[in-house]
C-alpha atoms as a printed R data frame, in Angstrom:
    type eleno elety resid chain resno       x       y       z
1   ATOM     1    CA   MET     A     1 173.576 -24.008 -21.088
2   ATOM     2    CA   GLY     A     2 176.365 -25.021 -18.706
3   ATOM     3    CA   ASP     A     3 179.949 -23.887 -19.192
4   ATOM     4    CA   GLY     A     4 181.081 -27.452 -19.888
5   ATOM     5    CA   MET     A     5 178.526 -27.925 -22.648
6   ATOM     6    CA   SER     A     6 179.378 -24.557 -24.205
7   ATOM     7    CA   VAL     A     7 183.072 -25.490 -24.287
8   ATOM     8    CA   LEU     A     8 182.252 -28.863 -25.856
9   ATOM     9    CA   LEU     A     9 180.004 -27.206 -28.425
10  ATOM    10    CA   ARG     A    10 182.686 -24.695 -29.418
11  ATOM    11    CA   THR     A    11 185.228 -27.503 -29.710
12  ATOM    12    CA   VAL     A    12 182.964 -29.547 -31.976
13  ATOM    13    CA   LYS     A    13 182.269 -26.508 -34.172
14  ATOM    14    CA   ALA     A    14 185.991 -25.711 -34.388
15  ATOM    15    CA   ILE     A    15 186.770 -29.270 -35.506
16  ATOM    16    CA   SER     A    16 183.991 -29.189 -38.093
17  ATOM    17    CA   LEU     A    17 185.252 -25.908 -39.538
18  ATOM    18    CA   MET     A    18 188.634 -27.529 -40.162
19  ATOM    19    CA   PHE     A    19 186.904 -29.533 -42.889
20  ATOM    20    CA   VAL     A    20 184.235 -27.110 -44.085
21  ATOM    21    CA   SER     A    21 184.891 -23.423 -44.682
22  ATOM    22    CA   THR     A    22 182.641 -20.874 -42.979
23  ATOM    23    CA   GLU     A    23 181.604 -19.423 -46.351
24  ATOM    24    CA   LEU     A    24 180.652 -22.810 -47.767
25  ATOM    25    CA   PHE     A    25 178.785 -23.748 -44.581
26  ATOM    26    CA   ALA     A    26 176.783 -20.496 -44.695
27  ATOM    27    CA   ALA     A    27 176.040 -20.797 -48.400
28  ATOM    28    CA   ALA     A    28 174.554 -24.264 -47.927
29  ATOM    29    CA   GLN     A    29 171.862 -22.771 -45.607
30  ATOM    30    CA   MET     A    30 171.206 -26.160 -44.039
31  ATOM    31    CA   ASP     A    31 171.596 -25.069 -40.428
32  ATOM    32    CA   LEU     A    32 168.821 -23.864 -38.123
33  ATOM    33    CA   THR     A    33 168.413 -20.116 -37.741
34  ATOM    34    CA   PRO     A    34 169.612 -19.013 -34.290
35  ATOM    35    CA   GLY     A    35 166.833 -17.289 -32.355
36  ATOM    36    CA   VAL     A    36 166.808 -14.005 -30.474
37  ATOM    37    CA   THR     A    37 165.673 -15.211 -27.047
38  ATOM    38    CA   ALA     A    38 167.683 -17.091 -24.411
39  ATOM    39    CA   ILE     A    39 165.466 -20.166 -24.800
40  ATOM    40    CA   SER     A    40 165.834 -20.175 -28.578
41  ATOM    41    CA   GLN     A    41 169.616 -19.993 -28.213
42  ATOM    42    CA   GLU     A    42 169.535 -22.991 -25.870
43  ATOM    43    CA   VAL     A    43 167.420 -24.934 -28.356
44  ATOM    44    CA   TYR     A    44 169.840 -24.058 -31.163
45  ATOM    45    CA   GLU     A    45 172.885 -25.138 -29.138
46  ATOM    46    CA   LEU     A    46 171.176 -28.376 -28.101
47  ATOM    47    CA   HIS     A    47 170.298 -29.149 -31.707
48  ATOM    48    CA   THR     A    48 173.854 -28.471 -32.891
49  ATOM    49    CA   LEU     A    49 175.469 -30.478 -30.084
50  ATOM    50    CA   ILE     A    50 173.215 -33.532 -30.514
51  ATOM    51    CA   LEU     A    51 173.552 -33.357 -34.300
52  ATOM    52    CA   TRP     A    52 177.340 -33.590 -34.052
53  ATOM    53    CA   ILE     A    53 177.151 -36.372 -31.470
54  ATOM    54    CA   CYS     A    54 174.984 -38.312 -33.930
55  ATOM    55    CA   VAL     A    55 177.418 -37.530 -36.759
56  ATOM    56    CA   ILE     A    56 180.376 -38.791 -34.713
57  ATOM    57    CA   ILE     A    57 178.498 -41.950 -33.699
58  ATOM    58    CA   GLY     A    58 177.413 -42.583 -37.283
59  ATOM    59    CA   ALA     A    59 180.915 -42.031 -38.627
60  ATOM    60    CA   GLY     A    60 182.374 -44.380 -36.010
61  ATOM    61    CA   VAL     A    61 179.833 -47.170 -36.529
62  ATOM    62    CA   PHE     A    62 179.849 -47.081 -40.314
63  ATOM    63    CA   GLY     A    63 183.626 -46.620 -40.335
64  ATOM    64    CA   MET     A    64 184.053 -49.831 -38.362
65  ATOM    65    CA   ILE     A    65 181.642 -51.647 -40.684
66  ATOM    66    CA   PHE     A    66 183.454 -50.530 -43.849
67  ATOM    67    CA   ILE     A    67 186.900 -51.297 -42.396
68  ATOM    68    CA   SER     A    68 185.742 -54.751 -41.322
69  ATOM    69    CA   MET     A    69 184.260 -55.437 -44.766
70  ATOM    70    CA   PHE     A    70 187.490 -54.309 -46.442
71  ATOM    71    CA   LYS     A    71 189.992 -56.110 -44.218
72  ATOM    72    CA   HIS     A    72 188.034 -59.332 -43.834
73  ATOM    73    CA   ARG     A    73 186.702 -59.811 -47.344
74  ATOM    74    CA   LYS     A    74 186.580 -63.268 -48.892
75  ATOM    75    CA   SER     A    75 189.102 -62.388 -51.639
76  ATOM    76    CA   LYS     A    76 191.765 -62.035 -48.936
77  ATOM    77    CA   GLY     A    77 190.975 -65.488 -47.595
78  ATOM    78    CA   ALA     A    78 189.146 -64.313 -44.477
79  ATOM    79    CA   VAL     A    79 187.267 -67.014 -42.594
80  ATOM    80    CA   ALA     A    80 184.270 -66.201 -40.438
81  ATOM    81    CA   ALA     A    81 184.763 -66.671 -36.695
82  ATOM    82    CA   ASN     A    82 182.689 -69.344 -35.044
83  ATOM    83    CA   PHE     A    83 181.263 -68.033 -31.764
84  ATOM    84    CA   HIS     A    84 177.777 -67.516 -30.315
85  ATOM    85    CA   ASP     A    85 178.077 -64.629 -27.874
86  ATOM    86    CA   ASN     A    86 180.463 -62.283 -26.125
87  ATOM    87    CA   MET     A    87 179.266 -60.943 -22.796
88  ATOM    88    CA   THR     A    88 181.771 -58.061 -22.783
89  ATOM    89    CA   VAL     A    89 180.666 -56.800 -26.191
90  ATOM    90    CA   GLU     A    90 176.978 -57.099 -25.280
91  ATOM    91    CA   VAL     A    91 177.475 -55.144 -22.062
92  ATOM    92    CA   LEU     A    92 179.431 -52.428 -23.873
93  ATOM    93    CA   TRP     A    93 176.915 -51.939 -26.686
94  ATOM    94    CA   THR     A    94 174.138 -51.669 -24.103
95  ATOM    95    CA   VAL     A    95 175.830 -49.451 -21.501
96  ATOM    96    CA   ILE     A    96 177.561 -46.992 -23.865
97  ATOM    97    CA   PRO     A    97 174.392 -45.996 -25.818
98  ATOM    98    CA   PHE     A    98 172.523 -45.739 -22.504
99  ATOM    99    CA   LEU     A    99 175.126 -43.319 -21.128
100 ATOM   100    CA   ILE     A   100 175.071 -41.290 -24.366
101 ATOM   101    CA   LEU     A   101 171.271 -40.989 -24.223
102 ATOM   102    CA   ILE     A   102 171.354 -39.941 -20.577
103 ATOM   103    CA   GLY     A   103 174.035 -37.372 -21.406
104 ATOM   104    CA   MET     A   104 171.797 -35.881 -24.120
105 ATOM   105    CA   ALA     A   105 168.578 -36.135 -22.108
106 ATOM   106    CA   ILE     A   106 169.758 -34.158 -19.071
107 ATOM   107    CA   PRO     A   107 170.429 -30.793 -20.825
108 ATOM   108    CA   ALA     A   108 167.400 -31.309 -23.111
109 ATOM   109    CA   ALA     A   109 165.125 -31.912 -20.117
110 ATOM   110    CA   LYS     A   110 166.417 -28.783 -18.379
111 ATOM   111    CA   THR     A   111 165.582 -26.653 -21.417
112 ATOM   112    CA   LEU     A   112 162.155 -28.249 -21.884
113 ATOM   113    CA   ILE     A   113 161.302 -27.691 -18.213
114 ATOM   114    CA   ARG     A   114 162.221 -24.019 -18.542
115 ATOM   115    CA   MET     A   115 160.095 -23.698 -21.686
116 ATOM   116    CA   GLU     A   116 157.061 -25.331 -20.046
117 ATOM   117    CA   THR     A   117 157.269 -23.556 -16.668
118 ATOM   118    CA   PRO     A   118 154.130 -21.395 -16.195
119 ATOM   119    CA   ALA     A   119 154.805 -17.686 -16.601
120 ATOM   120    CA   ASP     A   120 153.018 -16.539 -13.432
121 ATOM   121    CA   ASP     A   121 155.400 -13.581 -13.123
122 ATOM   122    CA   ALA     A   122 154.675 -12.259 -16.644
123 ATOM   123    CA   GLU     A   123 154.254  -8.505 -17.025
124 ATOM   124    CA   VAL     A   124 152.098  -8.796 -20.154
125 ATOM   125    CA   THR     A   125 149.466 -11.454 -20.892
126 ATOM   126    CA   ILE     A   126 148.080 -11.915 -24.406
127 ATOM   127    CA   LYS     A   127 145.308 -14.325 -25.296
128 ATOM   128    CA   ILE     A   128 145.817 -15.638 -28.838
129 ATOM   129    CA   THR     A   129 142.778 -17.106 -30.607
130 ATOM   130    CA   GLY     A   130 143.051 -18.791 -33.982
131 ATOM   131    CA   TYR     A   131 140.278 -18.341 -36.552
132 ATOM   132    CA   GLN     A   132 139.882 -19.589 -40.098
133 ATOM   133    CA   TRP     A   133 142.019 -17.785 -41.196
134 ATOM   134    CA   LYS     A   134 143.264 -15.012 -38.976
135 ATOM   135    CA   TRP     A   135 144.532 -14.390 -35.431
136 ATOM   136    CA   ASN     A   136 142.922 -12.447 -32.610
137 ATOM   137    CA   TYR     A   137 145.201 -10.863 -30.002
138 ATOM   138    CA   ASP     A   138 143.561  -9.922 -26.692
139 ATOM   139    CA   TYR     A   139 145.782  -7.829 -24.409
140 ATOM   140    CA   MET     A   140 144.080  -8.947 -21.236
141 ATOM   141    CA   HIS     A   141 145.777  -6.504 -18.848
142 ATOM   142    CA   GLU     A   142 145.180  -3.557 -21.180
143 ATOM   143    CA   GLY     A   143 141.540  -4.108 -22.118
144 ATOM   144    CA   PHE     A   144 141.685  -4.183 -25.931
145 ATOM   145    CA   ASP     A   145 141.954  -6.748 -28.688
146 ATOM   146    CA   PHE     A   146 142.288  -6.791 -32.480
147 ATOM   147    CA   PHE     A   147 142.438  -9.160 -35.445
148 ATOM   148    CA   SER     A   148 145.534  -9.786 -37.535
149 ATOM   149    CA   ASN     A   149 144.929 -10.755 -41.169
150 ATOM   150    CA   LEU     A   150 147.103 -11.444 -44.176
151 ATOM   151    CA   ALA     A   151 148.261  -8.098 -45.607
152 ATOM   152    CA   LYS     A   152 146.401  -6.735 -48.613
153 ATOM   153    CA   SER     A   153 149.678  -6.571 -50.560
154 ATOM   154    CA   SER     A   154 149.806 -10.377 -50.484
155 ATOM   155    CA   ARG     A   155 146.072 -10.826 -51.129
156 ATOM   156    CA   ASP     A   156 146.327  -8.724 -54.281
157 ATOM   157    CA   VAL     A   157 148.870 -11.083 -55.869
158 ATOM   158    CA   ILE     A   158 147.818 -14.491 -54.506
159 ATOM   159    CA   TYR     A   159 146.411 -15.445 -57.883
160 ATOM   160    CA   ALA     A   160 148.750 -13.298 -59.969
161 ATOM   161    CA   GLU     A   161 150.516 -15.061 -62.822
162 ATOM   162    CA   ASN     A   162 153.556 -12.773 -62.682
163 ATOM   163    CA   ASN     A   163 155.795 -13.862 -59.797
164 ATOM   164    CA   LYS     A   164 157.616 -10.513 -59.920
165 ATOM   165    CA   ASP     A   165 154.529  -8.959 -58.291
166 ATOM   166    CA   ARG     A   166 155.422 -10.950 -55.161
167 ATOM   167    CA   GLU     A   167 158.917  -9.549 -54.752
168 ATOM   168    CA   GLY     A   168 159.702  -7.089 -51.992
169 ATOM   169    CA   ILE     A   169 156.377  -7.409 -50.119
170 ATOM   170    CA   ASN     A   170 157.153 -10.253 -47.666
171 ATOM   171    CA   TYR     A   171 154.745 -12.351 -49.677
172 ATOM   172    CA   LEU     A   172 152.425 -14.353 -47.366
173 ATOM   173    CA   LEU     A   173 154.513 -13.211 -44.396
174 ATOM   174    CA   ASP     A   174 153.001  -9.801 -43.643
175 ATOM   175    CA   VAL     A   175 149.833  -8.739 -41.838
176 ATOM   176    CA   ASP     A   176 147.588  -5.721 -41.497
177 ATOM   177    CA   ASN     A   177 147.903  -5.559 -37.670
178 ATOM   178    CA   ARG     A   178 151.084  -6.710 -35.965
179 ATOM   179    CA   MET     A   179 151.299  -8.097 -32.464
180 ATOM   180    CA   VAL     A   180 153.460  -5.693 -30.446
181 ATOM   181    CA   LEU     A   181 155.574  -6.662 -27.427
182 ATOM   182    CA   PRO     A   182 157.780  -4.665 -25.052
183 ATOM   183    CA   ALA     A   183 161.490  -5.455 -25.215
184 ATOM   184    CA   GLY     A   184 163.005  -7.088 -22.149
185 ATOM   185    CA   LYS     A   185 159.643  -7.897 -20.523
186 ATOM   186    CA   LYS     A   186 158.285 -11.367 -19.797
187 ATOM   187    CA   VAL     A   187 155.202 -11.995 -21.927
188 ATOM   188    CA   ARG     A   188 152.748 -14.848 -21.394
189 ATOM   189    CA   PHE     A   189 150.755 -16.255 -24.313
190 ATOM   190    CA   LEU     A   190 147.447 -18.052 -23.714
191 ATOM   191    CA   MET     A   191 146.435 -19.907 -26.884
192 ATOM   192    CA   THR     A   192 143.094 -21.302 -27.981
193 ATOM   193    CA   SER     A   193 140.968 -21.564 -31.126
194 ATOM   194    CA   ASN     A   194 137.494 -20.582 -32.253
195 ATOM   195    CA   ASP     A   195 137.043 -23.352 -34.822
196 ATOM   196    CA   VAL     A   196 139.745 -25.909 -35.721
197 ATOM   197    CA   ILE     A   197 143.269 -26.647 -34.481
198 ATOM   198    CA   HIS     A   198 145.811 -23.971 -35.388
199 ATOM   199    CA   SER     A   199 149.425 -23.619 -34.256
200 ATOM   200    CA   TRP     A   200 151.112 -20.328 -33.350
201 ATOM   201    CA   TRP     A   201 154.768 -20.528 -34.361
202 ATOM   202    CA   ILE     A   202 157.555 -17.928 -34.172
203 ATOM   203    CA   PRO     A   203 160.924 -19.650 -34.864
204 ATOM   204    CA   ALA     A   204 162.995 -16.734 -33.529
205 ATOM   205    CA   PHE     A   205 161.317 -17.111 -30.112
206 ATOM   206    CA   ALA     A   206 161.341 -20.944 -30.071
207 ATOM   207    CA   VAL     A   207 157.600 -20.709 -29.381
208 ATOM   208    CA   LYS     A   208 155.272 -23.165 -31.130
209 ATOM   209    CA   LYS     A   209 151.990 -24.109 -29.472
210 ATOM   210    CA   ASP     A   210 148.780 -25.619 -30.770
211 ATOM   211    CA   ALA     A   211 145.633 -23.501 -30.466
212 ATOM   212    CA   ILE     A   212 142.884 -26.051 -29.736
213 ATOM   213    CA   PRO     A   213 139.142 -25.322 -29.421
214 ATOM   214    CA   GLY     A   214 138.028 -25.613 -25.803
215 ATOM   215    CA   TYR     A   215 141.574 -25.733 -24.389
216 ATOM   216    CA   ILE     A   216 144.107 -23.147 -23.240
217 ATOM   217    CA   ASN     A   217 147.793 -23.756 -23.944
218 ATOM   218    CA   GLU     A   218 150.456 -21.533 -22.457
219 ATOM   219    CA   ALA     A   219 153.864 -20.279 -23.580
220 ATOM   220    CA   TRP     A   220 156.098 -17.350 -22.733
221 ATOM   221    CA   THR     A   221 158.999 -15.334 -24.069
222 ATOM   222    CA   ILE     A   222 161.382 -12.502 -23.261
223 ATOM   223    CA   VAL     A   223 162.719 -10.696 -26.329
224 ATOM   224    CA   PRO     A   224 165.770  -8.621 -25.337
225 ATOM   225    CA   GLU     A   225 165.948  -6.218 -28.293
226 ATOM   226    CA   PRO     A   226 163.457  -4.387 -30.543
227 ATOM   227    CA   GLY     A   227 162.864  -5.915 -33.966
228 ATOM   228    CA   VAL     A   228 160.343  -7.534 -36.288
229 ATOM   229    CA   TYR     A   229 159.893 -11.311 -36.233
230 ATOM   230    CA   ARG     A   230 157.762 -13.454 -38.528
231 ATOM   231    CA   GLY     A   231 156.080 -16.813 -38.263
232 ATOM   232    CA   GLN     A   232 153.121 -18.803 -39.572
233 ATOM   233    CA   CYS     A   233 150.357 -21.150 -38.566
234 ATOM   234    CA   ALA     A   234 152.062 -24.545 -38.384
235 ATOM   235    CA   GLU     A   235 148.952 -26.739 -38.342
236 ATOM   236    CA   LEU     A   236 147.004 -27.651 -41.481
237 ATOM   237    CA   CYS     A   237 143.768 -25.812 -40.678
238 ATOM   238    CA   GLY     A   238 141.861 -25.612 -43.946
239 ATOM   239    CA   LYS     A   239 141.832 -23.974 -47.346
240 ATOM   240    CA   ASP     A   240 143.668 -20.790 -46.348
241 ATOM   241    CA   HIS     A   241 146.124 -22.410 -43.927
242 ATOM   242    CA   GLY     A   242 149.016 -20.869 -45.868
243 ATOM   243    CA   PHE     A   243 147.460 -17.401 -45.657
244 ATOM   244    CA   MET     A   244 147.577 -16.733 -41.886
245 ATOM   245    CA   PRO     A   245 151.081 -15.442 -41.098
246 ATOM   246    CA   ILE     A   246 152.247 -14.017 -37.774
247 ATOM   247    CA   VAL     A   247 154.230 -10.807 -37.399
248 ATOM   248    CA   VAL     A   248 155.501  -9.661 -34.005
249 ATOM   249    CA   GLU     A   249 157.058  -6.231 -33.568
250 ATOM   250    CA   VAL     A   250 159.099  -5.708 -30.422
251 ATOM   251    CA   LYS     A   251 159.321  -2.081 -29.284
252 ATOM   252    CA   SER     A   252 161.168  -0.241 -26.551
253 ATOM   253    CA   ALA     A   253 159.262   0.320 -23.292
254 ATOM   254    CA   GLU     A   254 158.456   3.929 -24.245
255 ATOM   255    CA   ASP     A   255 157.271   3.065 -27.762
256 ATOM   256    CA   TYR     A   256 155.234   0.140 -26.441
257 ATOM   257    CA   ALA     A   257 153.474   2.377 -23.922
258 ATOM   258    CA   ALA     A   258 152.630   4.851 -26.688
259 ATOM   259    CA   TRP     A   259 151.288   2.021 -28.879
260 ATOM   260    CA   VAL     A   260 149.100   0.724 -26.013
261 ATOM   261    CA   SER     A   261 147.698   4.197 -25.482
262 ATOM   262    CA   GLU     A   262 146.897   4.473 -29.193
263 ATOM   263    CA   LYS     A   263 145.178   1.077 -29.230
264 ATOM   264    CA   LYS     A   264 143.099   1.927 -26.173
265 ATOM   265    CA   GLY     A   265 141.938   5.085 -27.904
266 ATOM   266    CA   ALA     A   266 141.023   3.126 -31.027
267 ATOM   267    CA   ALA     A   267 139.097   0.600 -28.911
268 ATOM   268    CA   MET     A   268 137.095   3.399 -27.310
269 ATOM   269    CA   THR     A   269 136.346   4.864 -30.746
270 ATOM   270    CA   ALA     A   270 135.220   1.452 -32.021
271 ATOM   271    CA   ALA     A   271 132.963   0.990 -29.001
272 ATOM   272    CA   ALA     A   272 131.437   4.393 -29.637
273 ATOM   273    CA   GLY     A   273 130.884   3.373 -33.267
274 ATOM   274    CA   ASP     A   274 128.645   0.517 -32.149
275 ATOM   275    CA   ASN     A   275 126.226   3.092 -30.704
276 ATOM   276    CA   LYS     A   276 126.409   5.508 -33.624
277 ATOM   277    CA   VAL     A   277 124.023   6.021 -36.513
278 ATOM   278    CA   TRP     A   278 126.154   5.854 -39.661
279 ATOM   279    CA   THR     A   279 125.504   7.395 -43.048
280 ATOM   280    CA   LYS     A   280 125.405   5.046 -46.009
281 ATOM   281    CA   ASP     A   281 128.631   6.524 -47.404
282 ATOM   282    CA   GLU     A   282 130.412   5.926 -44.082
283 ATOM   283    CA   LEU     A   283 129.161   2.347 -43.977
284 ATOM   284    CA   MET     A   284 130.296   1.703 -47.565
285 ATOM   285    CA   ALA     A   285 133.794   3.086 -46.933
286 ATOM   286    CA   LYS     A   286 134.245   1.076 -43.744
287 ATOM   287    CA   GLY     A   287 132.573  -1.981 -45.261
288 ATOM   288    CA   GLU     A   288 135.014  -2.057 -48.170
289 ATOM   289    CA   GLN     A   289 137.916  -2.248 -45.696
290 ATOM   290    CA   VAL     A   290 136.268  -5.053 -43.713
291 ATOM   291    CA   TYR     A   291 135.328  -6.960 -46.875
292 ATOM   292    CA   ALA     A   292 138.984  -6.965 -47.974
293 ATOM   293    CA   GLN     A   293 139.538  -9.544 -45.222
294 ATOM   294    CA   CYS     A   294 137.011 -11.859 -46.941
295 ATOM   295    CA   ALA     A   295 138.317 -11.332 -50.456
296 ATOM   296    CA   SER     A   296 140.246 -14.607 -50.569
297 ATOM   297    CA   CYS     A   297 136.913 -16.480 -50.366
298 ATOM   298    CA   HIS     A   298 134.389 -14.353 -52.243
299 ATOM   299    CA   MET     A   299 136.934 -12.445 -54.349
300 ATOM   300    CA   ALA     A   300 137.329  -8.663 -54.528
301 ATOM   301    CA   ASP     A   301 134.862  -8.264 -57.422
302 ATOM   302    CA   GLY     A   302 132.097 -10.184 -55.647
303 ATOM   303    CA   SER     A   303 132.576 -13.387 -57.618
304 ATOM   304    CA   GLY     A   304 133.004 -16.657 -55.745
305 ATOM   305    CA   ILE     A   305 135.024 -19.865 -55.818
306 ATOM   306    CA   PRO     A   306 132.328 -22.527 -56.402
307 ATOM   307    CA   ALA     A   307 134.834 -25.402 -56.330
308 ATOM   308    CA   ALA     A   308 135.784 -24.444 -52.771
309 ATOM   309    CA   GLY     A   309 132.184 -23.915 -51.669
310 ATOM   310    CA   PHE     A   310 132.208 -20.095 -51.785
311 ATOM   311    CA   PRO     A   311 129.323 -18.720 -53.908
312 ATOM   312    CA   ALA     A   312 129.346 -15.338 -55.598
313 ATOM   313    CA   LEU     A   313 127.889 -12.343 -53.743
314 ATOM   314    CA   LYS     A   314 127.254 -10.468 -56.943
315 ATOM   315    CA   GLY     A   315 123.532 -10.823 -57.602
316 ATOM   316    CA   SER     A   316 123.184 -13.537 -54.950
317 ATOM   317    CA   ALA     A   317 119.916 -14.294 -53.169
318 ATOM   318    CA   ILE     A   318 121.539 -13.506 -49.809
319 ATOM   319    CA   ALA     A   319 123.051 -10.149 -50.777
320 ATOM   320    CA   THR     A   320 119.926  -8.947 -52.596
321 ATOM   321    CA   GLY     A   321 117.264 -10.704 -50.523
322 ATOM   322    CA   PRO     A   322 115.832  -9.922 -47.064
323 ATOM   323    CA   VAL     A   323 118.219  -8.082 -44.745
324 ATOM   324    CA   ALA     A   324 117.298 -10.408 -41.864
325 ATOM   325    CA   ALA     A   325 118.505 -13.480 -43.781
326 ATOM   326    CA   HIS     A   326 121.751 -11.714 -44.672
327 ATOM   327    CA   LEU     A   327 122.337 -10.767 -41.022
328 ATOM   328    CA   ASP     A   328 121.678 -14.338 -39.873
329 ATOM   329    CA   MET     A   329 124.069 -15.780 -42.468
330 ATOM   330    CA   VAL     A   330 126.957 -13.476 -41.563
331 ATOM   331    CA   ILE     A   331 126.478 -13.617 -37.786
332 ATOM   332    CA   ASN     A   332 125.759 -17.339 -37.407
333 ATOM   333    CA   GLY     A   333 127.268 -18.871 -40.535
334 ATOM   334    CA   SER     A   334 125.586 -21.260 -42.923
335 ATOM   335    CA   LYS     A   335 123.706 -24.257 -41.558
336 ATOM   336    CA   VAL     A   336 124.004 -25.916 -44.988
337 ATOM   337    CA   ASN     A   337 127.435 -24.903 -46.293
338 ATOM   338    CA   PRO     A   338 130.220 -25.387 -43.681
339 ATOM   339    CA   ALA     A   339 132.557 -23.264 -45.814
340 ATOM   340    CA   MET     A   340 130.621 -20.181 -44.675
341 ATOM   341    CA   ALA     A   341 131.878 -19.618 -41.129
342 ATOM   342    CA   ALA     A   342 130.135 -17.523 -38.462
343 ATOM   343    CA   PHE     A   343 131.439 -13.957 -38.153
344 ATOM   344    CA   GLY     A   344 129.528 -13.049 -35.013
345 ATOM   345    CA   TYR     A   345 132.792 -12.339 -33.208
346 ATOM   346    CA   MET     A   346 133.165  -9.101 -35.176
347 ATOM   347    CA   SER     A   347 131.904  -5.805 -33.746
348 ATOM   348    CA   ASP     A   348 128.396  -4.547 -34.493
349 ATOM   349    CA   SER     A   349 129.734  -1.631 -36.535
350 ATOM   350    CA   ASP     A   350 132.059  -3.855 -38.617
351 ATOM   351    CA   LEU     A   351 129.250  -6.284 -39.394
352 ATOM   352    CA   ALA     A   352 126.830  -3.474 -40.237
353 ATOM   353    CA   ALA     A   353 129.382  -1.925 -42.569
354 ATOM   354    CA   VAL     A   354 130.360  -5.108 -44.416
355 ATOM   355    CA   ILE     A   355 126.718  -6.192 -44.890
356 ATOM   356    CA   THR     A   356 125.841  -2.739 -46.214
357 ATOM   357    CA   TYR     A   357 128.800  -2.962 -48.590
358 ATOM   358    CA   GLU     A   358 127.830  -6.422 -49.847
359 ATOM   359    CA   ARG     A   359 124.243  -5.279 -50.486
360 ATOM   360    CA   ASN     A   360 125.276  -2.226 -52.502
361 ATOM   361    CA   ALA     A   361 128.577  -3.182 -54.187
362 ATOM   362    CA   PHE     A   362 129.129  -5.433 -57.224
363 ATOM   363    CA   GLY     A   363 126.045  -3.956 -58.907
364 ATOM   364    CA   ASN     A   364 123.673  -5.224 -56.203
365 ATOM   365    CA   ASN     A   365 122.509  -1.665 -55.379
366 ATOM   366    CA   THR     A   366 119.739  -2.596 -52.940
367 ATOM   367    CA   GLY     A   367 119.933   0.829 -51.281
368 ATOM   368    CA   ASP     A   368 119.944  -0.751 -47.803
369 ATOM   369    CA   ALA     A   369 121.990   0.799 -44.997
370 ATOM   370    CA   VAL     A   370 122.342  -1.637 -42.081
371 ATOM   371    CA   GLN     A   371 123.055   0.031 -38.738
372 ATOM   372    CA   PRO     A   372 124.941  -1.400 -35.720
373 ATOM   373    CA   ALA     A   373 121.630  -1.361 -33.840
374 ATOM   374    CA   ASP     A   374 120.232  -3.771 -36.451
375 ATOM   375    CA   VAL     A   375 123.130  -6.141 -35.855
376 ATOM   376    CA   LYS     A   376 122.678  -5.922 -32.080
377 ATOM   377    CA   ALA     A   377 118.983  -6.788 -32.453
378 ATOM   378    CA   ALA     A   378 119.787  -9.692 -34.792
379 ATOM   379    CA   ARG     A   379 122.202 -11.167 -32.233
380 ATOM   380    CA   GLN     A   380 119.354 -11.445 -29.783
C-alpha cells in the first residue's frame, strides 16, 4: 500500500475510534482477521478503507435525505419545486461517483495483479489435488507426496451427542498430515482436482483458489514467520465437504529441511513396502490405520450409511466374496453406486492392507491376506 493510502487509513480508523471504543470494537468480532502475509495485509487494508468510504458515502446520502424530509415536510407548509432537470446536478452525481470508483479501483487492481502474477521465481512448488474428501500435497521439487485427512480426534466425535467431546481438539479444523512450508520462502501452489470442484482456502495467507478437474490454477505465498494456520475447502463438494480442513505449519529453514529429509525417508520406506511380502498381522495393523480414513462413510464398526449410499462392509458380498471383485471395487470404484469412489491413487501396500483388514475385521474372518503384488496385478 502507498504511504498516502496508509495515512488515510489510519486517519479513518482514528476518527472511527472516537465513537467506538477499542474494547467494544474487538468484542463485536465483526471485522476481518488480519493475515500474516504482505498480500493478506494489503487485502485487509483495502477492505477496511473501502468499507469506511462506503460508510461515509452512505451516511452523507441518507443524511441529506433525512434532513430534506424533515425540513421540507408538508406540515411545515413546504411546496414541491417545479423543475424538470438540472445539468449541474446531473454532471456532479455522475462525475463524483466515477472518480470515487476510479480511486478505489486503482489500489485494488494493483493488489489483484500482484496476487495473480505467476510465481516463476518460487523456491518451493507444491501441487495440491482435491479428493472427496481429502487433500494430496505433492512436493514436486522434493520427490514425495502425501494425503491430508481430517484428524481422527474429530472423526471420533462427529456423531457424538455430547458437544463437550468437541472442545479443545480444533474440531473439524485439524488433520493427520499437515502441509509444511519454509518461513520467508516464496512458495507456489498448483491446484487441481481428481473428482469434483474443491477450493483451497487459507484466510491468513489471502489464498483461495478453486481446484478444478482437468485444470491447473496457480497461487503463491510468502509467510514471514513460523506458525500454524488453518483453513477449509470453500466449495460445496459433496457429503463430507465440511470434513476436509487444511492445516499449514510454517517452520524455520532448518526445521523445514529436517522435515523434508524425514518425508523422503518415509517415501522410500513406502516404496519398499510395495515390493515386500507382508504377514497377515502386519497387513491388519496397517489396514486399520488406512481404514480410519474411510470411517466417515462405512463407519468404524463396519456398518454403513444406507441413506447416503454407503453399504455396510460387515458381512457384505464384496468383503466376503471373491478377492478379485473386492480389488476391482476399491481400485476402480463402483460402476453402479457413484458414492463409492475409486481409490486407485493409493499405494499398492495401502490398498493391500485395507482390503485385508476389511476381509478379516467386523467378524468377516475370511482368512485372506492380500499382498501388494496382488494389487499391482489387479491394476493391469
